[in-house]
MIVEXFI-678569 format. One record per residue (C-alpha): residue in three letters; x, y, z. Coordinates in Angstrom, 3 decimals. Example, Ala and Ser with C-alpha at 12.3 -4.5 7.8 and 13.67 -1.06 7.14 Angstrom:
# MIVEXFI-678569
   residuo          u          v          w
       ALA     12.300     -4.500      7.800
       SER     13.670     -1.060      7.140
//
This chain:
# MIVEXFI-678569
   residuo          u          v          w
       MET    -44.953     34.252    105.639
       ALA    -45.114     34.659    109.227
       GLY    -42.050     32.932    111.280
       THR    -39.507     33.606    108.351
       ALA    -36.155     35.633    107.779
       ARG    -34.398     36.565    104.915
       GLN    -31.351     38.724    104.256
       PHE    -31.214     41.778    102.176
       GLN    -28.811     44.294    101.175
       ALA    -29.461     47.551    101.478
       GLU    -26.415     50.460    101.000
       ASN    -24.157     47.903    101.747
       VAL    -25.394     46.912    104.831
       ASP    -26.836     43.600    105.382
       VAL    -30.284     43.422    106.568
       CYS    -32.058     40.583    108.343
       LEU    -35.590     41.141    107.601
       VAL    -38.028     38.952    109.736
       ASN    -41.484     38.317    109.316
       ASN    -42.788     37.716    113.171
       GLN    -46.261     36.780    113.424
       GLY    -47.113     39.505    110.591
       GLU    -45.063     42.059    112.277
       LEU    -41.833     42.910    110.043
       ALA    -38.613     43.873    111.937
       ALA    -35.025     44.332    110.503
       VAL    -31.657     44.027    112.538
       ASN    -27.896     43.784    111.495
       ASN    -28.001     40.297    109.632
       TRP    -24.238     39.422    111.557
       CYS    -24.502     38.153    114.950
       PRO    -21.621     39.997    117.085
       HIS    -20.663     36.855    118.817
       ARG    -18.804     35.138    115.709
       GLN    -20.782     36.772    112.562
       GLY    -23.089     34.338    112.405
       PRO    -25.677     34.863    109.631
       LEU    -29.011     35.798    111.708
       ALA    -31.216     35.136    108.331
       GLU    -30.279     31.736    108.582
       GLY    -31.647     31.187    112.512
       TRP    -34.662     30.827    113.969
       ILE    -37.339     32.859    115.086
       GLU    -38.596     32.140    119.106
       GLU    -40.699     34.230    121.357
       GLY    -39.927     37.631    119.493
       ARG    -36.401     36.993    119.083
       ILE    -34.316     36.080    115.967
       VAL    -31.852     32.919    117.119
       CYS    -28.349     32.810    115.208
       PRO    -27.875     29.301    113.845
       TRP    -24.147     29.047    115.091
       HIS    -24.467     29.306    119.013
       ALA    -28.117     30.291    119.652
       TRP    -27.258     33.825    120.817
       GLY    -31.053     35.146    120.757
       PHE    -31.674     38.957    119.578
       ASP    -35.091     40.915    120.729
       LEU    -36.564     42.310    117.663
       ARG    -37.602     45.500    118.868
       THR    -34.557     46.272    121.008
       GLY    -31.420     44.027    119.469
       GLU    -30.592     43.322    123.085
       CYS    -29.355     39.548    123.535
       LEU    -30.481     37.785    126.799
       GLU    -27.776     35.151    126.831
       GLU    -24.669     37.783    126.621
       ASN    -24.178     41.472    127.019
       SER    -24.402     42.161    123.333
       ARG    -26.948     43.808    120.836
       VAL    -27.469     44.026    117.140
       ALA    -28.549     47.215    115.394
       VAL    -32.534     47.527    114.816
       TYR    -33.961     49.339    111.480
       ALA    -36.721     51.480    111.438
       LEU    -38.869     50.436    108.836
       LYS    -42.243     51.301    106.944
       GLN    -44.224     49.709    104.240
       GLN    -45.970     51.447    101.549
       GLY    -47.506     48.976     99.275
       ASP    -45.583     45.579     98.068
       GLU    -42.391     47.430     99.367
       VAL    -40.494     47.531    102.543
       LEU    -38.451     51.003    102.920
       ILE    -35.465     50.823    106.022
       GLU    -34.073     53.761    107.462
       LEU    -30.127     53.056    107.636
       PRO    -27.877     54.896    109.977
       ALA    -26.300     57.838    108.702
       GLU    -22.872     56.803    107.879
//
């Protein structure tokens, strides 16, 4: 469903998977400000907005317009009904 966000765990990384008007995006689920759960926030103008203090993170770059901060953005691809997320090497 467009305009939704859900939290998933992949290889011990909490990922916020967003459906923004039919386009999927994946970012780190935790806001760097106070560790708010981004998947519980809302989607606005191509950004996922933290439900705790309304910091918004661009779904393509991870940048926050309100503060000098960012979240990790993960590359993804869809194969049939599965979504594959590329996590950084540890």
